[in-house]
C-alpha positions in Angstrom: 34.2 13.2 -57.5 36.5 11.1 -55.5 35.3 10.1 -52.0 37.2 8.4 -49.4 36.4 4.8 -48.6 35.1 5.6 -45.1 32.4 7.9 -46.6 31.4 5.3 -49.1 30.8 2.8 -46.4 28.6 5.2 -44.4 26.0 5.5 -47.1 24.7 1.9 -46.8 25.0 2.0 -43.1 23.0 5.2 -42.9 20.4 3.7 -45.2 20.1 0.6 -43.0 19.8 2.6 -39.9 17.0 4.8 -41.5 15.1 1.7 -42.6 15.5 0.1 -39.2 14.2 3.2 -37.4 11.3 3.5 -39.8 10.3 -0.1 -39.3 10.5 0.2 -35.5 8.4 3.3 -35.5 5.6 1.3 -37.2 3.1 -0.8 -35.4 5.3 -3.8 -34.9 2.7 -5.7 -32.8 0.6 -6.1 -36.0 3.5 -7.7 -37.8 4.5 -11.3 -37.1 8.2 -11.8 -36.3 11.3 -10.3 -37.7 10.6 -11.1 -41.3 9.3 -7.7 -42.2 12.3 -6.0 -40.6 14.7 -8.3 -42.6 12.6 -7.6 -45.8 13.0 -3.8 -45.2 16.7 -4.1 -44.6 17.2 -6.1 -47.7 15.2 -3.6 -49.8 17.2 -0.7 -48.4 20.5 -2.6 -49.1 19.4 -3.1 -52.6 18.4 0.5 -53.0 21.7 1.7 -51.6 23.7 -0.5 -53.9 21.6 0.6 -56.9 22.1 4.2 -55.9 25.9 3.9 -55.7 25.9 2.0 -59.0 23.8 4.6 -60.7 25.6 7.5 -59.2 28.9 6.5 -60.6 27.3 6.4 -64.1 25.0 9.4 -64.0 27.2 12.0 -62.2 30.0 12.1 -64.9 27.3 13.0 -67.5 25.4 15.3 -65.1 28.2 17.5 -63.8 29.4 19.0 -67.1 25.9 20.2 -68.0 25.3 23.9 -67.5 23.1 25.0 -64.6 20.2 26.1 -66.8 20.0 22.7 -68.5 20.2 20.9 -65.1 17.4 23.1 -63.8 15.3 22.4 -66.9 15.8 18.6 -66.5 14.7 18.7 -62.9 11.7 20.7 -63.7 10.8 18.4 -66.6 11.2 15.3 -64.4 8.9 16.9 -61.8 6.4 17.8 -64.5 6.5 14.3 -65.9 5.9 12.8 -62.5 3.0 15.1 -61.8 1.4 14.5 -65.2 1.7 10.7 -64.8 0.1 10.8 -61.4 -2.7 13.1 -62.6 -3.4 10.6 -65.4 -3.2 7.6 -63.3 -5.5 9.1 -60.6 -8.1 10.1 -63.2 -11.7 8.7 -62.6 -10.8 7.2 -59.2 -12.9 7.8 -56.1 -10.1 9.5 -54.2 -8.8 11.4 -57.3 -8.5 14.9 -55.7 -6.7 13.8 -52.5 -4.4 11.6 -54.5 -3.5 14.5 -56.8 -2.8 16.8 -53.8 -0.6 14.1 -52.2 1.3 13.7 -55.5 1.9 17.5 -55.7 3.0 17.6 -52.1 5.3 14.7 -52.7 7.0 16.5 -55.6 7.3 19.7 -53.7 8.9 17.8 -50.7 11.3 16.0 -53.1 12.3 19.4 -54.6 12.7 20.9 -51.2 14.9 18.0 -50.1 17.0 18.4 -53.2 17.4 22.1 -52.6 18.3 21.4 -48.9 20.8 18.8 -50.0 22.5 21.3 -52.3 22.5 24.0 -49.7 24.0 21.8 -47.0 26.6 20.3 -49.4 27.7 23.8 -50.4 27.9 24.9 -46.7 29.9 21.8 -45.8 32.2 22.2 -48.7 32.8 25.8 -47.9 33.4 24.9 -44.2 35.9 22.0 -45.0 37.8 24.0 -47.7 38.6 26.7 -45.1 40.6 24.2 -43.1 
């Protein structure tokens, strides 16, 4: 997957913008100064660089896998995350709500993954017609 340099530079920029908007939407009057904003931007930068580094190593091994094996790995990862959260929340006072939040989080992550695949296929089909 060869992407143009201009698209590569947009990923960290979009991540920085998303982090800045998330921080501004919080209750900034409770936070003292700009140190929290800078901390969020640094965390997002590190996450974006880590994502780009991992993507270049994971995608070559992921793409040749058959669709059934990819689906199995995604479902297995979701099951592992849910099982780990269920075990970690056991015997805590807010056990039930934490389990529900973990389940909703996994469902939202899977929905976002599906939406990403759908939009990327639509964009690919749109750009290949040109």
